Structure formats: structure tokens, C-alpha cells
N, C-alpha and C positions, 0 to 999 in steps of 0.2 A: 226351141227351148226359151220358155219364159222366164228372164233372169229379174229376182224378187231379192230384195232388202226386208227385212224385219225390224222394226222399230218399237220399243219398248223396254219401261227399267225394270222389269221384271226379268231376271234371268231364268227364272221356271217357265217360263211365256216363250220367250224366244227359243230357249230349246227345245219345247215340245212343238213349237209350230217348227221348227226348222225341222226335226225329224220325221214329222208327217207328212213336210211337202218333200220332203227328199225320197220317199215313196212314189211320189205320181207320177214320175217318169217323164213330165214334160215342164215340171216346175225346178228350175236351180237357184239355189241360196246363195246370192253372191258377196254378199256382208250383212251384217247387223249391228246396231247401235243402241245404247240406254239410254238416248235422251235426243232433242232435236237438233242441237248443236252436231252431234256426233255423225244422226243422220244426212244432214245437209254436206256437210264433210263426205261423206261415204258415197251419197248419191251423187256429187260433182266429179267423183273420181269412175265410179262405176256404171253411171248413167245407166240404170236399171230400167226394165219395162214398166215394172210396179215395186210400188215402195207400199208395205202395209204398216201402218199408222196408228200409234196409240196416241190418246191426248194427251191425259195427266202423266204429265214426266217433270223433271225437278231441271232445272235451268230454262231452255226454251222448248214450250212445250208443242205438242202435237198440231195444235192449229196454226201457231208462228212458223213451225218448220214447213209445214206445207204449203204456207204462203210462200215463204221462201224459195221451195221448192219448185212451187209453180212458175215463179217469177224467173228461176235463175238456170232449171232442167227441165223446162216445159215439156223435153221427149219423154220423162218420167210420169206416168199416172199414180196419185195417190189412193188408195183404199185403206179409211179409216176402222180401225179395228178396237174396239171400246166398250165400256160398260156403262155409259152415259146414253141417255136416250130423251133427254129433256130437248125440247124447242131451240133454246139459245144457242145450247153448245152443237146441235146438228144445222143449224142455220150458218154460224161462225166458220165451221169445218167447211161446208159446202161453198160459200161465200170465199174461203180462203184459196178454193180451187181443188178439193176435193173430188176424186171422181167416182166413188161408193162410198156407201156407209155401213158396216156391218158392228153386230153387236158381239162381246165377247163370251154369250150364251151359246151360239150357233156352233153347229158341229163341224168338227174339221173337216169333213166332205162340200159343206157349204161354203165355210174359206178359200178353199182350193176353187170351187166354181165361181166364187166370186173374183178370184183373181183373173180367170180364163176370161170372164166376164168385161171385167177393167180392161185387160189388154186386148179385148176385142172392141173397144172402144163404147162398150155400154155401159149403164150406170146404175149396178146393184145397189138395193136396200133394203135393209133389214124391215120386215113388213110394221114391225113398231116404229119403226121409223120412219115409212113412209105415211103410216096414220098420224103420226105427229106435224108432219109436214101437212098432209092434207087440210087438217085442223086447224093449222095457221090459215091456210088460205081461206078457209071457210070463213075467220074471223075479218076478214078482208070487204069493208060494204061497196068497196067501188066496183064498177066492173067495166072494166077496159075495153076501148073501141080497137080493132085491130081490122086492116084492111084484109081483103082476099088474098093478096100474095101473103100479107104476114102469116095469115091462117094456115096457107099449106104448108111454108117453111118452119111454122111451130108443128105441125102436124109429123112433117117427115123427122122433126128432131125428138118426136115424143117415139117414132118406129125406132130411134137410134142411130140415122143416118147420121154423117159426119159433112162437115160443109162443101168438101169436094163433091159427095153424091149427091148432095141436094141441088148443087148446080149444074150436074149435067142432067138429072133428073127434071128440071126444072125449064132447063136450057137458058140457065143465066152464069153469070161470072160469080166466082167462090167472092170478089169483092163486094160482089152486091148483096150475096148471102149474109156477107157478116154485117151492112149495112142494116138489112131487115132484121136481122137478129138483134143488133144493138137497137133499135127502136121499140122490138117485141119486149126484150128483159125491160124495158124503160116504163113501158107501157105497163107490164105487170107487175110491177115493183119485184122484179128479181135480179139475182146478179149471176147467175150462170144457167146452162144448158139443162142441169138434173132438176133444178127448180122449175125452170120453166115448162120441163115434161110432165111433170109432176102438176102442174095449172091446168095442161092442156088433157092430159087424162081425166080430170073431173069437167073441165068444162067443154070441151070441144066434143060435138058427136062424131 
């Protein structure tokens, strides 16, 4: 069972999501919150598998809440569910630690699938969001230089492998994988795995 917290300042949205997800059979709503402060509080207590996070909320917004949850409850993964598809908001959310980014025009089945995907360690992105991120990559004029090993690690990140899986596949330590990824992120000018995977999708053969 995937344990989920829903965060949205609109009660109708929260209720609608709760009612649909309750019918899935493999997703359990353990709590809901109306703003980022409440989200952090309930996530700290419940330690859910996935937090479905709106961005525009009073008091503490979704980006700051995502950053706090990523820092303080790292076992909980964050799936953004919002109406915003501008590059700045997307990049801010991903940099804050969001593991996936969906838009509110998504069908309920797509939201459930994204929750499962995030829980499995993947990084689901709405197609419109992916296009916006790829366009932001195209505006960069510098072409980073990666070593063969860094390209291997990056390619496995693109395939959705976790650090431990990459380490096992390449016969290196998990600490070494993390060191490679730190250099890769710096070279590409990105701050997380999702952005790195998007760059790899566009640039690696």
C-alpha cells in the first residue's frame, strides 16, 4: 500500500483526489493539508511514501514546503500537482527536491500512475513540463565535458536507476556514484536527478 498525503488549499480538490484515490486499491490517503506548514507537520508525523503537493498556497507555499520536506523527511517523495507550467516555477520546484511534476489538467488515472511512478523511484513529468525543461536546456550555449564514467552514470540515471543500483551495475561504491553525480550536476548546471535525466535524454546517444 502506498501511503499518501495530499496538500492543496482548495478543499474541493483535496476531497476529489481523496475520493478517487480511495478506489485504487493500492493507495491509502493518510492525511491532507491546506498549506505548506500543515504539510510539513503531517508529513513529519505520518512519514508517507508520497506527498502530492500544490504550489500556490497561503502561508508556506508548495516550493518551500517541498524544500523543507526533502530536508527533514527525506524518505517521503514529493509529486507536484499544480496548474503552473512556467519554466521558473518548474525549475524552482525541482531544485527544491520535487520528484515529479504533474499539471492539474491530468486525468485522475494519470495522477494515480504518477504516484506509483514516484513511489517506484521514477520522475514522472507532464509532457508540457518536459517540453519546457528541454527548451530551457536548449537555451544553454555551453556544452559540458563529461568523462566516460560520468556519462555511464548519467545514462543509468536516465534509465531511472537509484544510486545503489548504479553502483552494483558498474561495480563501484555508492559513495563513488554520488561523487560522480555531484560532478555531473555541476558540469550540466543542474541541481537534481530529474534535470540531469532530461539533459541526458536530449544529448546522450
